[in-house]
MINUMI-899121 format. One line per field, with one value per atom (N, C-alpha, C, O, CB): residue number from 1; atom name; x, y, z. Coordinates in nm, 3 decimals, m for minus. Glycine has a CB too. Example, Ala and Ser with C-alpha at 12.3 -4.5 7.8 and 13.67 -1.06 7.14 Angstrom:
<pts>
num [1, 1, 1, 1, 1, 2, 2, 2, 2, 2] $
atome [N, CA, C, O, CB, N, CA, C, O, CB] $
X [1.319, 1.230, 1.320, 1.424, 1.131, 1.285, 1.367, 1.290, 1.341, 1.408] $
Y [m0.569, m0.450, m0.330, m0.332, m0.447, m0.225, m0.106, 0.003, 0.114, m0.060] $
Z [0.780, 0.780, 0.780, 0.846, 0.905, 0.708, 0.714, 0.787, 0.804, 0.572] $
</pts>
This chain:
<pts>
num [1, 1, 1, 1, 1, 2, 2, 2, 2, 2, 3, 3, 3, 3, 3, 4, 4, 4, 4, 4, 5, 5, 5, 5, 5, 6, 6, 6, 6, 6, 7, 7, 7, 7, 7, 8, 8, 8, 8, 8, 9, 9, 9, 9, 9, 10, 10, 10, 10, 10, 11, 11, 11, 11, 11, 12, 12, 12, 12, 12, 13, 13, 13, 13, 13, 14, 14, 14, 14, 14, 15, 15, 15, 15, 15, 16, 16, 16, 16, 16, 17, 17, 17, 17, 17, 18, 18, 18, 18, 18, 19, 19, 19, 19, 19, 20, 20, 20, 20, 20, 21, 21, 21, 21, 21, 22, 22, 22, 22, 22, 23, 23, 23, 23, 23, 24, 24, 24, 24, 24, 25, 25, 25, 25, 25, 26, 26, 26, 26, 26, 27, 27, 27, 27, 27, 28, 28, 28, 28, 28, 29, 29, 29, 29, 29, 30, 30, 30, 30, 30, 31, 31, 31, 31, 31, 32, 32, 32, 32, 32, 33, 33, 33, 33, 33, 34, 34, 34, 34, 34, 35, 35, 35, 35, 35, 36, 36, 36, 36, 36, 37, 37, 37, 37, 37, 38, 38, 38, 38, 38, 39, 39, 39, 39, 39, 40, 40, 40, 40, 40, 41, 41, 41, 41, 41, 42, 42, 42, 42, 42, 43, 43, 43, 43, 43, 44, 44, 44, 44, 44, 45, 45, 45, 45, 45, 46, 46, 46, 46, 46, 47, 47, 47, 47, 47, 48, 48, 48, 48, 48, 49, 49, 49, 49, 49, 50, 50, 50, 50, 50, 51, 51, 51, 51, 51, 52, 52, 52, 52, 52, 53, 53, 53, 53, 53, 54, 54, 54, 54, 54, 55, 55, 55, 55, 55, 56, 56, 56, 56, 56, 57, 57, 57, 57, 57, 58, 58, 58, 58, 58, 59, 59, 59, 59, 59, 60, 60, 60, 60, 60, 61, 61, 61, 61, 61, 62, 62, 62, 62, 62, 63, 63, 63, 63, 63, 64, 64, 64, 64, 64, 65, 65, 65, 65, 65, 66, 66, 66, 66, 66, 67, 67, 67, 67, 67, 68, 68, 68, 68, 68, 69, 69, 69, 69, 69, 70, 70, 70, 70, 70, 71, 71, 71, 71, 71, 72, 72, 72, 72, 72, 73, 73, 73, 73, 73, 74, 74, 74, 74, 74, 75, 75, 75, 75, 75, 76, 76, 76, 76, 76, 77, 77, 77, 77, 77, 78, 78, 78, 78, 78, 79, 79, 79, 79, 79, 80, 80, 80, 80, 80, 81, 81, 81, 81, 81, 82, 82, 82, 82, 82, 83, 83, 83, 83, 83, 84, 84, 84, 84, 84, 85, 85, 85, 85, 85, 86, 86, 86, 86, 86, 87, 87, 87, 87, 87, 88, 88, 88, 88, 88, 89, 89, 89, 89, 89, 90, 90, 90, 90, 90, 91, 91, 91, 91, 91, 92, 92, 92, 92, 92, 93, 93, 93, 93, 93, 94, 94, 94, 94, 94, 95, 95, 95, 95, 95, 96, 96, 96, 96, 96, 97, 97, 97, 97, 97, 98, 98, 98, 98, 98, 99, 99, 99, 99, 99, 100, 100, 100, 100, 100, 101, 101, 101, 101, 101, 102, 102, 102, 102, 102, 103, 103, 103, 103, 103, 104, 104, 104, 104, 104, 105, 105, 105, 105, 105, 106, 106, 106, 106, 106, 107, 107, 107, 107, 107, 108, 108, 108, 108, 108, 109, 109, 109, 109, 109, 110, 110, 110, 110, 110, 111, 111, 111, 111, 111, 112, 112, 112, 112, 112, 113, 113, 113, 113, 113, 114, 114, 114, 114, 114] $
atome [N, CA, C, O, CB, N, CA, C, O, CB, N, CA, C, O, CB, N, CA, C, O, CB, N, CA, C, O, CB, N, CA, C, O, CB, N, CA, C, O, CB, N, CA, C, O, CB, N, CA, C, O, CB, N, CA, C, O, CB, N, CA, C, O, CB, N, CA, C, O, CB, N, CA, C, O, CB, N, CA, C, O, CB, N, CA, C, O, CB, N, CA, C, O, CB, N, CA, C, O, CB, N, CA, C, O, CB, N, CA, C, O, CB, N, CA, C, O, CB, N, CA, C, O, CB, N, CA, C, O, CB, N, CA, C, O, CB, N, CA, C, O, CB, N, CA, C, O, CB, N, CA, C, O, CB, N, CA, C, O, CB, N, CA, C, O, CB, N, CA, C, O, CB, N, CA, C, O, CB, N, CA, C, O, CB, N, CA, C, O, CB, N, CA, C, O, CB, N, CA, C, O, CB, N, CA, C, O, CB, N, CA, C, O, CB, N, CA, C, O, CB, N, CA, C, O, CB, N, CA, C, O, CB, N, CA, C, O, CB, N, CA, C, O, CB, N, CA, C, O, CB, N, CA, C, O, CB, N, CA, C, O, CB, N, CA, C, O, CB, N, CA, C, O, CB, N, CA, C, O, CB, N, CA, C, O, CB, N, CA, C, O, CB, N, CA, C, O, CB, N, CA, C, O, CB, N, CA, C, O, CB, N, CA, C, O, CB, N, CA, C, O, CB, N, CA, C, O, CB, N, CA, C, O, CB, N, CA, C, O, CB, N, CA, C, O, CB, N, CA, C, O, CB, N, CA, C, O, CB, N, CA, C, O, CB, N, CA, C, O, CB, N, CA, C, O, CB, N, CA, C, O, CB, N, CA, C, O, CB, N, CA, C, O, CB, N, CA, C, O, CB, N, CA, C, O, CB, N, CA, C, O, CB, N, CA, C, O, CB, N, CA, C, O, CB, N, CA, C, O, CB, N, CA, C, O, CB, N, CA, C, O, CB, N, CA, C, O, CB, N, CA, C, O, CB, N, CA, C, O, CB, N, CA, C, O, CB, N, CA, C, O, CB, N, CA, C, O, CB, N, CA, C, O, CB, N, CA, C, O, CB, N, CA, C, O, CB, N, CA, C, O, CB, N, CA, C, O, CB, N, CA, C, O, CB, N, CA, C, O, CB, N, CA, C, O, CB, N, CA, C, O, CB, N, CA, C, O, CB, N, CA, C, O, CB, N, CA, C, O, CB, N, CA, C, O, CB, N, CA, C, O, CB, N, CA, C, O, CB, N, CA, C, O, CB, N, CA, C, O, CB, N, CA, C, O, CB, N, CA, C, O, CB, N, CA, C, O, CB, N, CA, C, O, CB, N, CA, C, O, CB, N, CA, C, O, CB, N, CA, C, O, CB, N, CA, C, O, CB, N, CA, C, O, CB, N, CA, C, O, CB, N, CA, C, O, CB, N, CA, C, O, CB, N, CA, C, O, CB, N, CA, C, O, CB, N, CA, C, O, CB, N, CA, C, O, CB, N, CA, C, O, CB] $
X [m2.416, m2.485, m2.510, m2.538, m2.619, m2.500, m2.525, m2.638, m2.638, m2.395, m2.734, m2.845, m2.835, m2.822, m2.982, m2.841, m2.844, m2.991, m3.044, m2.747, m3.056, m3.200, m3.225, m3.179, m3.270, m3.300, m3.331, m3.482, m3.549, m3.264, m3.534, m3.674, m3.673, m3.598, m3.749, m3.757, m3.752, m3.890, m3.984, m3.668, m3.896, m4.018, m3.985, m3.917, m4.074, m4.032, m4.005, m4.067, m4.168, m4.059, m4.008, m4.063, m4.206, m4.235, m3.975, m4.293, m4.433, m4.444, m4.537, m4.516, m4.349, m4.352, m4.284, m4.278, m4.285, m4.235, m4.164, m4.261, m4.366, m4.096, m4.226, m4.313, m4.312, m4.224, m4.266, m4.410, m4.416, m4.291, m4.236, m4.541, m4.244, m4.123, m4.001, m3.919, m4.098, m3.989, m3.876, m3.884, m3.782, m3.869, m4.004, m4.023, m3.979, m3.909, m4.173, m4.020, m3.978, m3.828, m3.766, m4.051, m3.768, m3.622, m3.551, m3.446, m3.581, m3.606, m3.547, m3.549, m3.448, m3.623, m3.663, m3.673, m3.581, m3.520, m3.817, m3.570, m3.478, m3.333, m3.252, m3.497, m3.300, m3.164, m3.135, m3.022, m3.148, m3.236, m3.218, m3.192, m3.102, m3.343, m3.270, m3.252, m3.111, m3.045, m3.357, m3.065, m2.931, m2.823, m2.728, m2.909, m2.838, m2.738, m2.727, m2.619, m2.771, m2.837, m2.837, m2.803, m2.802, m2.972, m2.775, m2.746, m2.596, m2.537, m2.828, m2.536, m2.398, m2.292, m2.175, m2.379, m2.330, m2.230, m2.226, m2.318, m2.267, m2.120, m2.119, m2.125, m2.164, m1.997, m2.087, m2.091, m2.234, m2.257, m2.019, m2.331, m2.472, m2.520, m2.510, m2.561, m2.571, m2.620, m2.770, m2.818, m2.586, m2.844, m2.989, m3.041, m2.990, m3.059, m3.142, m3.206, m3.357, m3.408, m3.160, m3.426, m3.572, m3.612, m3.568, m3.636, m3.698, m3.752, m3.900, m3.968, m3.731, m3.948, m4.089, m4.159, m4.096, m4.100, m4.291, m4.377, m4.471, m4.530, m4.457, m4.484, m4.561, m4.706, m4.767, m4.553, m4.760, m4.902, m4.963, m4.896, m4.925, m5.089, m5.162, m5.270, m5.348, m5.225, m5.273, m5.366, m5.465, m5.537, m5.290, m5.470, m5.569, m5.538, m5.629, m5.698, m5.412, m5.373, m5.329, m5.281, m5.258, m5.347, m5.320, m5.178, m5.158, m5.350, m5.081, m4.942, m4.916, m4.826, m4.847, m4.995, m4.974, m4.997, m4.931, m5.068, m5.089, m5.118, m5.020, m5.017, m5.261, m4.942, m4.846, m4.713, m4.634, m4.821, m4.690, m4.563, m4.555, m4.651, m4.546, m4.439, m4.419, m4.413, m4.444, m4.291, m4.373, m4.356, m4.393, m4.374, m4.211, m4.444, m4.483, m4.372, m4.347, m4.620, m4.306, m4.204, m4.267, m4.314, m4.076, m4.268, m4.340, m4.267, m4.332, m4.363, m4.134, m4.057, m3.952, m3.909, m3.989, m3.914, m3.804, m3.710, m3.750, m3.856, m3.586, m3.486, m3.408, m3.357, m3.391, m3.399, m3.321, m3.217, m3.251, m3.412, m3.091, m2.981, m2.893, m2.849, m2.899, m2.869, m2.793, m2.654, m2.634, m2.869, m2.558, m2.418, m2.364, m2.418, m2.333, m2.257, m2.194, m2.119, m2.103, m2.099, m2.071, m1.986, m1.995, m2.046, m1.840, m1.944, m1.934, m1.843, m1.868, m1.881, m1.737, m1.645, m1.719, m1.697, m1.526, m1.806, m1.883, m1.980, m1.999, m1.961, m2.040, m2.126, m2.046, m2.093, m2.189, m1.925, m1.841, m1.804, m1.798, m1.714, m1.777, m1.750, m1.870, m1.855, m1.719, m1.990, m2.112, m2.126, m2.154, m2.236, m2.106, m2.123, m2.026, m2.059, m2.104, m1.908, m1.807, m1.818, m1.748, m1.669, m1.903, m1.915, m1.975, m2.064, m2.003, m1.927, m1.981, m2.132, m2.198, m1.912, m2.188, m2.334, m2.408, m2.512, m2.375, m2.353, m2.415, m2.398, m2.488, m2.355, m2.283, m2.260, m2.362, m2.414, m2.116, m2.390, m2.492, m2.630, m2.706, m2.493, m2.661, m2.790, m2.800, m2.905, m2.806, m2.692, m2.693, m2.728, m2.802, m2.559, m2.675, m2.708, m2.857, m2.921, m2.627, m2.912, m3.055, m3.138, m3.240, m3.091, m3.093, m3.162, m3.181, m3.292, m3.085, m3.073, m3.082, m3.156, m3.204, m2.944, m3.165, m3.245, m3.394, m3.477, m3.199, m3.428, m3.564, m3.638, m3.760, m3.561, m3.568, m3.626, m3.644, m3.555, m3.538, m3.763, m3.790, m3.722, m3.661, m3.941, m3.734, m3.669, m3.642, m3.703, m3.754, m3.550, m3.511, m3.451, m3.402, m3.411, m3.457, m3.385, m3.296, m3.340, m3.483, m3.172, m3.078, m3.008, m2.945, m2.975, m3.019, m2.956, m2.887, m2.927, m3.060, m2.782, m2.712, m2.724, m2.705, m2.561, m2.756, m2.779, m2.700, m2.685, m2.928, m2.649, m2.606, m2.734, m2.815, m2.503, m2.752, m2.873, m2.836, m2.738, m2.963, m2.918, m2.897, m3.033, m3.138, m2.827, m3.028, m3.149, m3.196, m3.115, m3.123, m3.326, m3.376, m3.299, m3.279, m3.521, m3.257, m3.183, m3.047, m2.988, m3.163, m2.998, m2.867, m2.877, m2.778, m2.787, m2.992, m3.014, m2.916, m2.881, m3.157, m2.871, m2.776, m2.637, m2.551, m2.766, m2.615, m2.486, m2.477, m2.371, m2.460, m2.589, m2.585, m2.490, m2.484, m2.727, m2.416, m2.323, m2.396, m2.508, m2.247, m2.326, m2.369, m2.474, m2.516, m2.262] $
Y [6.113, 6.117, 6.264, 6.346, 6.035, 6.295, 6.431, 6.423, 6.337, 6.493, 6.514, 6.522, 6.651, 6.760, 6.512, 6.639, 6.753, 6.765, 6.679, 6.731, 6.872, 6.889, 7.001, 7.113, 6.918, 6.969, 7.065, 7.075, 6.974, 7.025, 7.196, 7.225, 7.310, 7.406, 7.297, 7.275, 7.352, 7.378, 7.300, 7.280, 7.490, 7.536, 7.556, 7.652, 7.669, 7.465, 7.483, 7.612, 7.660, 7.362, 7.666, 7.785, 7.757, 7.648, 7.830, 7.854, 7.838, 7.814, 7.748, 7.961, 7.867, 7.855, 7.728, 7.705, 7.975, 7.645, 7.523, 7.426, 7.393, 7.457, 7.380, 7.285, 7.150, 7.122, 7.268, 7.069, 6.934, 6.855, 6.785, 6.860, 6.866, 6.795, 6.843, 6.761, 6.814, 6.974, 7.028, 6.989, 6.965, 7.180, 6.983, 6.940, 6.794, 6.758, 6.957, 6.711, 6.571, 6.557, 6.470, 6.492, 6.643, 6.641, 6.679, 6.623, 6.736, 6.774, 6.812, 6.693, 6.662, 6.932, 6.627, 6.511, 6.398, 6.330, 6.461, 6.378, 6.276, 6.313, 6.225, 6.259, 6.441, 6.486, 6.455, 6.419, 6.637, 6.469, 6.435, 6.285, 6.245, 6.476, 6.203, 6.059, 6.019, 5.940, 5.986, 6.075, 6.044, 6.089, 6.015, 6.111, 6.208, 6.261, 6.176, 6.165, 6.405, 6.114, 6.037, 5.890, 5.813, 6.049, 5.852, 5.712, 5.697, 5.775, 5.666, 5.598, 5.565, 5.646, 5.640, 5.579, 5.723, 5.794, 5.721, 5.735, 5.949, 5.644, 5.556, 5.629, 5.570, 5.471, 5.755, 5.830, 5.854, 5.877, 5.963, 5.850, 5.869, 5.741, 5.632, 5.904, 5.757, 5.641, 5.620, 5.507, 5.656, 5.729, 5.718, 5.846, 5.955, 5.690, 5.831, 5.947, 5.928, 5.818, 5.965, 6.035, 6.037, 6.163, 6.273, 6.031, 6.145, 6.257, 6.266, 6.164, 6.238, 6.387, 6.403, 6.511, 6.603, 6.432, 6.499, 6.601, 6.645, 6.562, 6.549, 6.774, 6.828, 6.783, 6.777, 6.980, 6.751, 6.722, 6.826, 6.880, 6.578, 6.853, 6.944, 6.862, 6.793, 7.064, 6.871, 6.790, 6.874, 6.823, 6.700, 7.005, 7.091, 7.135, 7.163, 7.021, 7.143, 7.190, 7.336, 7.383, 7.102, 7.406, 7.549, 7.589, 7.694, 7.599, 7.507, 7.545, 7.560, 7.633, 7.442, 7.491, 7.500, 7.642, 7.685, 7.403, 7.713, 7.851, 7.950, 8.066, 7.889, 7.909, 7.998, 8.009, 8.099, 7.947, 7.921, 7.920, 8.038, 8.071, 7.789, 8.101, 8.217, 8.176, 8.255, 8.291, 8.052, 8.008, 7.860, 7.783, 8.032, 7.822, 7.684, 7.617, 7.655, 7.677, 7.519, 7.441, 7.309, 7.233, 7.420, 7.280, 7.164, 7.032, 6.929, 7.182, 7.034, 6.911, 6.921, 7.030, 6.878, 6.804, 6.797, 6.684, 6.588, 6.774, 6.701, 6.594, 6.590, 6.693, 6.616, 6.473, 6.455, 6.348, 6.231, 6.415, 6.390, 6.302, 6.284, 6.382, 6.359, 6.159, 6.131, 6.076, 6.000, 6.032, 6.118, 6.080, 6.041, 6.081, 6.196, 5.963, 5.926, 6.043, 6.048, 5.810, 6.137, 6.243, 6.369, 6.367, 6.195, 6.478, 6.603, 6.583, 6.638, 6.718, 6.505, 6.479, 6.409, 6.442, 6.392, 6.314, 6.246, 6.342, 6.334, 6.127, 6.432, 6.535, 6.619, 6.649, 6.627, 6.657, 6.738, 6.663, 6.722, 6.783, 6.532, 6.451, 6.458, 6.477, 6.303, 6.442, 6.450, 6.587, 6.596, 6.421, 6.693, 6.829, 6.858, 6.935, 6.932, 6.798, 6.819, 6.720, 6.735, 6.810, 6.621, 6.515, 6.572, 6.656, 6.399, 6.527, 6.576, 6.558, 6.642, 6.505, 6.452, 6.434, 6.543, 6.592, 6.296, 6.581, 6.690, 6.823, 6.907, 6.700, 6.842, 6.965, 6.978, 7.087, 6.967, 6.868, 6.870, 6.899, 6.977, 6.735, 6.839, 6.866, 7.014, 7.075, 6.779, 7.071, 7.212, 7.302, 7.399, 7.252, 7.271, 7.350, 7.344, 7.447, 7.301, 7.223, 7.206, 7.273, 7.336, 7.056, 7.257, 7.311, 7.462, 7.513, 7.278, 7.534, 7.680, 7.731, 7.844, 7.739, 7.649, 7.685, 7.661, 7.721, 7.606, 7.573, 7.523, 7.570, 7.553, 7.376, 7.629, 7.654, 7.804, 7.884, 7.594, 7.840, 7.977, 8.010, 8.115, 8.002, 7.917, 7.939, 7.805, 7.703, 8.029, 7.808, 7.685, 7.721, 7.831, 7.602, 7.625, 7.630, 7.507, 7.397, 7.635, 7.524, 7.412, 7.424, 7.526, 7.410, 7.319, 7.317, 7.184, 7.082, 7.342, 7.185, 7.064, 7.050, 7.146, 7.067, 6.928, 6.902, 6.782, 6.685, 6.882, 6.787, 6.667, 6.603, 6.670, 6.698, 6.474, 6.406, 6.282, 6.214, 6.367, 6.256, 6.141, 6.075, 6.133, 6.183, 5.957, 5.890, 5.962, 6.024, 5.736, 5.954, 6.024, 5.990, 6.078, 5.991, 5.867, 5.828, 5.898, 5.901, 5.677, 5.953, 6.017, 6.170, 6.237, 5.968, 6.225, 6.369, 6.454, 6.564, 6.404, 6.405, 6.482, 6.487, 6.563, 6.422, 6.408, 6.408, 6.514, 6.534, 6.271, 6.582, 6.687, 6.797, 6.832, 6.744, 6.853, 6.961, 7.080, 7.113, 7.007, 7.144, 7.260, 7.341, 7.441, 7.343] $
Z [m3.687, m3.815, m3.849, m3.761, m3.810, m3.976, m4.027, m4.128, m4.216, m4.091, m4.116, m4.212, m4.290, m4.233, m4.139, m4.421, m4.515, m4.555, m4.625, m4.643, m4.511, m4.529, m4.628, m4.610, m4.393, m4.733, m4.839, m4.854, m4.873, m4.974, m4.845, m4.876, m5.001, m5.009, m4.756, m5.099, m5.223, m5.280, m5.264, m5.325, m5.348, m5.414, m5.562, m5.597, m5.349, m5.650, m5.793, m5.846, m5.793, m5.872, m5.949, m6.013, m6.059, m6.108, m6.133, m6.043, m6.084, m6.234, m6.280, m6.045, m6.310, m6.456, m6.506, m6.627, m6.519, m6.416, m6.456, m6.522, m6.466, m6.332, m6.640, m6.712, m6.640, m6.559, m6.859, m6.671, m6.614, m6.648, m6.563, m6.664, m6.772, m6.813, m6.735, m6.693, m6.963, m6.714, m6.639, m6.491, m6.427, m6.653, m6.438, m6.298, m6.284, m6.189, m6.254, m6.380, m6.377, m6.395, m6.334, m6.486, m6.477, m6.496, m6.367, m6.336, m6.610, m6.292, m6.163, m6.068, m6.004, m6.102, m6.058, m5.969, m6.014, m5.931, m5.963, m6.144, m6.196, m6.164, m6.134, m6.349, m6.171, m6.135, m5.989, m5.954, m6.161, m5.904, m5.763, m5.749, m5.676, m5.681, m5.818, m5.810, m5.853, m5.786, m5.896, m5.965, m6.016, m5.917, m5.892, m6.153, m5.862, m5.769, m5.644, m5.584, m5.731, m5.603, m5.479, m5.500, m5.405, m5.413, m5.624, m5.657, m5.684, m5.759, m5.780, m5.624, m5.656, m5.586, m5.623, m5.800, m5.485, m5.403, m5.269, m5.189, m5.386, m5.244, m5.127, m4.993, m4.892, m5.130, m4.990, m4.863, m4.815, m4.696, m4.879, m4.906, m4.868, m4.800, m4.856, m4.992, m4.679, m4.603, m4.620, m4.617, m4.456, m4.637, m4.653, m4.715, m4.687, m4.516, m4.799, m4.862, m4.854, m4.876, m5.011, m4.824, m4.829, m4.904, m4.871, m4.686, m5.005, m5.082, m5.046, m5.037, m5.237, m5.026, m4.989, m5.067, m5.120, m4.842, m5.074, m5.131, m5.020, m4.951, m5.258, m5.003, m4.892, m4.900, m5.007, m4.892, m4.783, m4.770, m4.677, m4.590, m4.716, m4.696, m4.609, m4.539, m4.604, m4.689, m4.406, m4.328, m4.250, m4.164, m4.235, m4.279, m4.217, m4.076, m3.998, m4.216, m4.041, m3.907, m3.913, m4.016, m3.849, m3.804, m3.799, m3.835, m3.896, m3.665, m3.798, m3.827, m3.976, m4.016, m3.769, m4.058, m4.203, m4.255, m4.349, m4.275, m4.194, m4.238, m4.177, m4.219, m4.200, m4.080, m4.012, m4.087, m4.059, m3.871, m4.181, m4.253, m4.349, m4.418, m4.330, m4.353, m4.441, m4.588, m4.676, m4.403, m4.612, m4.751, m4.762, m4.668, m4.799, m4.877, m4.904, m4.985, m5.100, m4.980, m4.926, m4.997, m5.037, m4.952, m4.908, m5.166, m5.218, m5.195, m5.173, m5.365, m5.199, m5.188, m5.077, m5.039, m5.321, m5.026, m4.930, m4.972, m5.037, m4.785, m4.933, m4.947, m4.816, m4.770, m5.072, m4.758, m4.636, m4.668, m4.690, m4.512, m4.669, m4.706, m4.583, m4.523, m4.828, m4.544, m4.423, m4.455, m4.550, m4.335, m4.371, m4.385, m4.248, m4.145, m4.447, m4.247, m4.121, m4.058, m3.936, m4.142, m4.141, m4.088, m4.174, m4.286, m4.079, m4.120, m4.197, m4.318, m4.425, m4.108, m4.300, m4.412, m4.527, m4.643, m4.366, m4.495, m4.599, m4.668, m4.789, m4.540, m4.592, m4.652, m4.751, m4.860, m4.542, m4.713, m4.802, m4.929, m5.037, m4.729, m4.918, m5.037, m5.131, m5.251, m4.999, m5.076, m5.157, m5.222, m5.342, m5.070, m5.145, m5.199, m5.313, m5.404, m5.088, m5.308, m5.412, m5.528, m5.628, m5.352, m5.516, m5.618, m5.747, m5.741, m5.564, m5.863, m5.991, m6.005, m6.067, m6.104, m5.949, m5.958, m5.882, m5.926, m5.903, m5.767, m5.691, m5.765, m5.764, m5.550, m5.827, m5.903, m6.017, m6.041, m5.960, m6.085, m6.192, m6.135, m6.194, m6.267, m6.022, m5.957, m5.922, m5.940, m5.831, m5.872, m5.836, m5.953, m5.937, m5.780, m6.070, m6.189, m6.219, m6.240, m6.311, m6.222, m6.249, m6.139, m6.167, m6.260, m6.017, m5.900, m5.914, m5.900, m5.771, m5.940, m5.945, m6.068, m6.068, m5.942, m6.173, m6.290, m6.266, m6.333, m6.412, m6.172, m6.158, m6.034, m6.025, m6.158, m5.939, m5.808, m5.784, m5.810, m5.699, m5.733, m5.692, m5.560, m5.544, m5.680, m5.466, m5.338, m5.271, m5.304, m5.248, m5.177, m5.107, m4.972, m4.950, m5.191, m4.883, m4.757, m4.754, m4.787, m4.633, m4.713, m4.703, m4.568, m4.538, m4.822, m4.488, m4.357, m4.336, m4.393, m4.245, m4.255, m4.215, m4.064, m3.990, m4.260, m4.019, m3.878, m3.832, m3.907, m3.850, m3.709, m3.640, m3.587, m3.523, m3.524, m3.614, m3.568, m3.487, m3.515, m3.688, m3.385, m3.297, m3.270, m3.299, m3.164, m3.214, m3.167, m3.040, m2.971, m3.139, m3.007, m2.888, m2.760, m2.676, m2.869, m2.744, m2.623, m2.613, m2.505, m2.619, m2.724, m2.727, m2.731, m2.761, m2.847, m2.703, m2.721, m2.640, m2.683, m2.681, m2.527, m2.446, m2.508, m2.462, m2.306, m2.613, m2.681, m2.791, m2.850, m2.741, m2.818, m2.921, m2.877, m2.759, m2.946, m2.971, m2.936, m2.873, m2.910, m3.061, m2.776, m2.701, m2.761, m2.703, m2.676] $
</pts>
């Protein structure tokens, strides 16, 4: 399994309507692409733990998109819906982190690549 993990911080000047349009663009991009196996969208919560103050940057939203393979991730990245999301994303976001991970169940942890 491959996870495409996105943390994003919308521009401070982004209007409520534009923020909602960004989230709607995410919903549309994640709908109807059969290579996507699972998607979770999140909004950051603060629970008063010390690690929260240790972070260099506050990312308000997360998206975790799972695929069966790297090839399926590439199909998604090249898909027109993702391309449209990318345009909205770069117009709307101050900063972001995007990483791709091989993910396994805890019992399979020794199977992770070197």
